[in-house]
C-alpha positions in Angstrom: 137.7 -134.4 -164.8 138.5 -137.5 -166.8 142.2 -136.8 -166.5 142.0 -136.6 -162.7 140.0 -139.8 -162.5 142.6 -141.5 -164.7 145.4 -140.4 -162.4 143.5 -141.6 -159.4 142.9 -145.0 -161.0 146.6 -145.5 -161.9 147.7 -144.5 -158.4 145.2 -147.0 -156.9 146.5 -149.8 -159.1 150.1 -149.1 -158.1 149.2 -149.1 -154.4 147.3 -152.4 -154.8 150.2 -153.9 -156.6 152.7 -152.8 -153.9 150.3 -154.1 -151.1 150.0 -157.5 -152.9 153.7 -157.8 -153.2 154.3 -156.9 -149.5 151.5 -159.3 -148.5 153.1 -162.1 -150.6 156.5 -161.5 -148.9 154.9 -161.4 -145.5 153.1 -164.6 -146.2 156.3 -166.2 -147.4 157.9 -165.2 -144.2 155.1 -166.6 -142.1 154.2 -163.5 -140.1 150.7 -163.2 -141.5 149.6 -166.8 -140.9 150.6 -167.6 -137.3 148.1 -170.5 -137.1 149.4 -172.3 -140.2 152.1 -174.2 -138.5 150.5 -174.9 -135.2 149.9 -178.5 -134.3 147.1 -179.5 -132.0 146.8 -182.7 -129.9 143.6 -184.4 -131.0 143.7 -186.6 -127.8 143.6 -183.6 -125.4 140.3 -184.1 -123.6 138.8 -182.5 -120.4 140.5 -185.0 -118.1 143.9 -184.4 -119.5 143.3 -180.6 -119.2 142.4 -181.0 -115.5 145.4 -183.1 -114.8 147.7 -180.5 -116.4 146.0 -177.7 -114.5 146.4 -179.5 -111.1 150.0 -180.3 -112.0 150.7 -176.6 -112.3 149.7 -176.2 -108.6 152.1 -178.9 -107.4 154.4 -177.8 -104.6 156.9 -180.0 -102.7 154.8 -181.2 -99.8 156.0 -184.6 -98.4 154.1 -183.9 -95.1 150.8 -183.2 -96.9 148.8 -185.5 -94.6 150.0 -183.8 -91.5 149.8 -180.4 -93.1 146.1 -181.0 -94.0 145.4 -181.8 -90.3 147.0 -178.6 -89.2 145.1 -176.7 -91.9 141.8 -178.1 -90.6 142.8 -177.2 -87.0 143.7 -173.6 -88.2 140.3 -173.4 -89.9 138.4 -174.3 -86.7 140.7 -172.3 -84.5 140.2 -169.2 -86.7 136.4 -169.7 -86.8 135.9 -170.5 -83.1 138.6 -168.5 -81.3 140.7 -166.1 -83.4 137.9 -164.3 -85.3 135.6 -163.9 -82.3 138.5 -162.3 -80.4 139.2 -160.0 -83.4 135.5 -159.1 -83.6 135.4 -158.4 -79.8 138.6 -156.3 -80.0 137.1 -154.3 -82.9 133.8 -153.8 -81.1 135.3 -152.4 -77.8 138.3 -150.5 -79.3 137.8 -147.2 -81.1 139.1 -147.0 -84.6 141.7 -144.4 -83.6 143.1 -146.7 -80.9 143.2 -149.7 -83.3 145.1 -147.6 -85.8 147.6 -146.5 -83.1 148.1 -150.1 -81.9 148.7 -151.3 -85.5 151.1 -148.5 -86.2 153.0 -149.2 -82.9 153.6 -152.9 -83.7 154.3 -152.1 -87.3 157.1 -149.7 -86.2 158.6 -152.5 -84.1 158.5 -154.8 -87.1 160.7 -152.4 -89.0 163.7 -153.5 -86.9 164.0 -157.0 -88.5 163.0 -155.3 -91.8 166.1 -153.1 -91.6 168.4 -155.9 -90.5 167.3 -158.1 -93.4 167.6 -155.3 -95.9 171.2 -154.7 -94.8 172.0 -158.5 -95.0 170.7 -158.5 -98.6 172.8 -155.3 -99.4 169.6 -153.4 -100.4 171.1 -150.0 -99.7 168.1 -147.8 -100.9 165.6 -150.0 -99.0 167.8 -149.9 -95.9 167.9 -146.1 -96.0 164.1 -145.9 -96.5 163.4 -148.2 -93.6 165.9 -146.3 -91.4 164.1 -143.1 -92.2 160.8 -144.7 -91.4 162.0 -145.8 -88.0 163.4 -142.4 -87.2 160.3 -140.4 -88.3 157.7 -142.8 -86.8 159.6 -143.2 -83.5 160.0 -139.4 -83.1 157.3 -137.5 -84.9 155.0 -140.5 -84.7 155.4 -140.7 -80.9 157.0 -144.2 -80.5 155.2 -145.3 -83.7 151.6 -144.6 -82.7 151.3 -142.6 -85.9 152.8 -143.2 -89.3 153.9 -139.9 -90.8 156.6 -141.7 -92.9 154.0 -143.3 -95.1 152.4 -139.9 -95.8 155.8 -138.5 -96.6 156.4 -141.1 -99.4 158.1 -143.8 -97.3 155.7 -146.9 -97.4 156.5 -149.9 -95.3 158.6 -152.5 -97.1 158.7 -156.0 -95.6 161.9 -158.1 -95.4 162.4 -161.2 -93.3 165.1 -163.7 -92.7 163.4 -166.3 -94.8 163.7 -163.9 -97.7 167.4 -163.3 -96.8 168.1 -167.0 -96.9 166.3 -167.2 -100.3 168.4 -164.3 -101.5 171.5 -166.3 -100.8 170.2 -169.3 -102.7 168.8 -171.5 -99.9 165.9 -173.6 -101.3 162.5 -173.4 -99.7 162.4 -177.0 -98.6 159.2 -178.8 -97.8 155.9 -176.9 -97.5 154.7 -176.6 -93.9 151.3 -175.5 -92.5 152.1 -174.1 -89.0 149.6 -174.2 -86.2 147.8 -170.8 -86.0 150.5 -169.0 -88.1 149.4 -170.7 -91.4 151.4 -171.5 -94.5 155.2 -171.6 -94.5 158.1 -173.8 -95.5 161.1 -175.1 -93.7 163.3 -172.2 -94.8 160.8 -169.5 -93.8 160.0 -171.2 -90.5 163.7 -171.0 -89.5 163.5 -167.3 -90.6 160.6 -166.7 -88.3 162.7 -167.9 -85.3 165.6 -165.7 -86.2 163.4 -162.6 -86.7 161.7 -163.2 -83.4 165.0 -163.6 -81.6 166.3 -160.4 -83.2 163.4 -158.4 -82.0 163.9 -159.8 -78.5 167.6 -159.2 -78.4 167.4 -155.6 -79.7 164.5 -154.8 -77.3 163.6 -151.7 -79.2 161.6 -149.2 -76.9 162.0 -151.8 -74.2 158.9 -153.6 -75.5 160.5 -157.1 -75.5 161.5 -156.9 -71.8 158.1 -155.5 -70.8 156.3 -158.2 -72.8 158.1 -160.9 -70.9 156.4 -159.7 -67.7 153.2 -158.8 -69.4 152.1 -161.5 -71.8 149.0 -159.6 -72.6 151.1 -157.3 -74.8 152.0 -160.4 -77.0 148.3 -161.4 -77.1 147.4 -157.9 -78.2 150.0 -157.9 -80.9 148.7 -161.3 -82.1 145.1 -160.1 -82.3 146.1 -156.9 -84.0 148.1 -158.8 -86.7 145.1 -161.1 -87.3 142.7 -158.2 -87.5 144.8 -156.6 -90.3 144.8 -159.8 -92.5 141.6 -160.0 -94.6 142.0 -163.7 -95.5 139.3 -166.0 -94.1 139.4 -169.8 -94.4 136.8 -171.0 -96.8 136.4 -167.7 -98.6 137.8 -169.3 -101.9 134.7 -171.5 -102.0 136.7 -174.3 -103.6 137.4 -178.0 -102.8 141.0 -177.3 -103.7 141.5 -174.4 -101.3 144.4 -176.2 -99.6 146.2 -176.6 -102.9 145.6 -173.0 -103.9 146.8 -171.5 -100.7 149.9 -173.7 -100.9 150.6 -172.5 -104.5 149.9 -168.8 -103.8 152.1 -168.8 -100.8 155.0 -170.5 -102.6 154.8 -168.3 -105.7 154.4 -165.1 -103.6 157.6 -165.9 -101.7 159.5 -166.4 -104.9 158.4 -163.0 -106.1 159.4 -161.3 -102.7 162.8 -162.9 -102.9 163.3 -161.8 -106.5 162.3 -158.2 -105.7 
């Protein structure tokens, strides 16, 4: 018993010695004391912290005064016009019909998605979008249903603003567009190109029919707004304008880098 205890004691002393040596080497290397060489700014107060935080939200916005007026207009238009129309549409339209309308216009939106995927040489995404168009237009009866998503082909959005960014065009100044919301100079030009592409291709003859029946365009606009969960004022912050501007700018960078 004494011999066993003696062996255990010697082993413990050897392990302790080895651990102490390793600890010493680690300490000498600095890995075990990460705070030892940190330098803190004693003059960093709350005001300095707030200034640095707001600085992180800065976006090139030379038209801020005008953009804020448009933002206020959008806020009131959304509250007094857009959302009441959306609520009325949801009230009188069965859920199945709403889903069909959304799927139909989403299928039309895959046309510019495909074109921009091709322009960005995204081969796999182009094939997936082509497959979505084929399946949803045929099996989905002109896009009223979305069998492609259930078959593992989710919708992937590409627009001409992303295409321009892919080729290195800068975003330009931030813009708040009436009714449409946040954008920038590059993406606003992209919207014009995408709309023109949809009109020229005239998929399923919708563009031509819409020119004679503007109510189709109104229905598409209401449907798009009903599928967006954002509500002005929901951030409950006096800096909502800055936050929306920042979130939009950063999200566009991520989409372009995808």
